[in-house]
N, C-alpha and C positions, 0 to 999 in steps of 0.2 A: 650477118656480121655487123652491118651498119646499125641494125635495130638493137642488137645487144650492146654495141658501143654507145649508142645514144642513151640506153637505159643506165649503163654504167656511169655515164657523165651526169645523168640526172641524180643518181644515188650519191655520187661524189659531191655535187653541189649541195644536196641536202645535208650530207654529213658535215661538210665544211661550215655551213650556216649554223648547224646545231652545236658543233664544237665551239665556234666563236661565241655563240649565245651562252653556252654553259660556262665558259671561262670568264666572260664579262659579267655574267649574273652572279657567279659565286666568288670571284676574286676582286671585283670592282664595285658592282652595284650594291650587293649585300654580303660583304666579306664575313660578317658575323653570323650569317644565316638566321637572322632574327625572325624573319617571317616564317621560315620553316620550323624553327624551334618553338615558336608560339603555338604551333599546331599540336605539339606533343603534350598530351595530358594523360593523367593517370598512369605514369610510369611506375613500374614495380621496383625499379632500382634507381639510385641517385645518378643523375647525369653529370659527369665531370665535363663541363662545357669546353674548357681549354683543350683537353685531350681529345674530345669528340670532334672538335673543329679541325684539329691537326690531322686526324685520321680522315675526316671528310675531304680535306684539301688533297691529300694523297690519293684518295679514292677517285675523286673527280679527274685529277691530272692523268692517272693511268687509264681511266675509262676512256678519256679522249685519245690517248696514245693508242690504245687497243683498237678503237674505231678507225683511226687514221691508218695505222700499220696494216690492219686486216684488209682495208679497202685497197691499199697499194698492191697487196699480193693477189688481188682478184683481177688485176689488169690482164687483158688478153695476152696469153702466152708469156706471162711474166717469168714463169719458171724456166721456160726454154730460152728466152732472150737474156735474162740476167739471173742464172741459177744461184750465184753466190749472194747477190742482194736479196733474192727471194728467201734463201735459207736464213740469212742474218736477220731479215725483217720478220721472219717467222718466229725466231727466238725472242724478238722484241714483243711480238704479239702475245706469245705464250707467257712470258714474264709479266707482262702487263695484266693479263687475265688473272694470273696467280695473285698479284697484288690487289687487284680489284676484289677478288673473292675473299682474301684475308681481311681487308679493311671492311668489307661488307659484313663479314662474320662478326667483327667487333661491334659494328653499329646495329646489327640485327636486334639485340635485346632492347634497344631504345627506339625501335621502328614505330612510326606513326601508325596507330591502329591496334597497338598492343600485341598480345601473344600470337594472334592469327597472322599478323603481318610478319612477325619475327620468324614463325615457322615457314612462311612462304619464302622469305629471303634465304633462309638456310637451305630449303629444298632447291631453290633456284641455283644457289652456289654449288651444291653437290652435283646437280645435273650438268652445269656448265663445265665443271672440272672433268666429269666423266666423258662428256662429248669431246672436249678438247684433247683429252688424253687418248681417246680412240683415234682422233685424226692424226696424232703424233705416231701412234703405233702403226697405222697404215702407211705413212710416208717412210718410216724406217724400214718397212718391208717392201718398199718400192711400189706400193699400190697407189699410183698417182690419182686415178679416178675416184677411188674410195676416199682418199685423203681430201680431195677437193669437196666431195659431198659432205663429209663430216665437218670440214672447215666452214662450209656454208651454214650448217646447223649451229656451229659454235659462234660464228659471227653474228647470227641473229640475236644473241644475248646482249650484244653491244647496244641494242635499241631498247633495253629494258626500261631505263629511266624515262626515255621519251614516251614510251607507251603508257607507263604508269601515270605520268602527269597528263597525258592526253585523255585517258579514261577518267582520271580524277576531275579534270576540268569539266568534262561533259556531265558527269554524275553530280558534281557539287554545284557548279555554276549554272548549268542548263536545266538540270532536273530537280536540284534542291536537296539532295541527300547530304547528310552531315559530312564534313571533310574527312574525318577519320574513317568512317565507313566507306566513303568513296575511294579513299586511298587503298584500303584493304581489297576492295573489289577490283580496283584498277590493277593492283599487283597480281592477283590471280588471273585477271583477264589478260595481262601482259604475258604471263607464263604460258597460257593457252596459245596465244598468237605466236610467241617465239618458237614453240614446239610444232605447231600446226602448219604455219605458212611455209617454212622451208620444206617440210615433208611433203605437203601437197604439191608444191612447185616441182620438187624432184620427181615425184611420182608421175606427174603428167609430162615429164621430159623437158621442162623449161627451167633453166638456171636463174635464180633470183638476180645474180650479178654476172 
């Protein structure tokens, strides 16, 4: 129990740091996303910068909310201790996931890396919706254990952006692959990790959170 609690605290600190970094980076340091936009080359359709930025701000805000609300519901025995809060917070998580997916769908055609990246984001969005919907179905049928397992799978998608940029940094900065190619590889690498890590953890009987 202490070991699990310590791991939860470690994840909580990591999430808090990442959320603060994301908010500061996108709303204060580079609110116009000039650095990221400069990486977008050979777009097949015209990018309406103002509309794209608005969607990006909504996307980031709700991605952070999803990460925070999901983490809160993974607290030890949160469902038993505060069932009403757990339920309401679950609605916040699901609503945030839906908004993240919708905004991601809008931005997918303009993804760095072109068509391959666009396809990857659309695939990721569909899987995240399917996994989260499965978790909802299970809890509505009072299958608490199955619900928790599918929520673990769903929550892993909150780390998509972190993993993409980590892989991109390694491939671009450390290995020297072009940024666009690194980003595309990073996206598919993130999808593999998001699907594999929770599954492996659940199969060996250890909960990630």
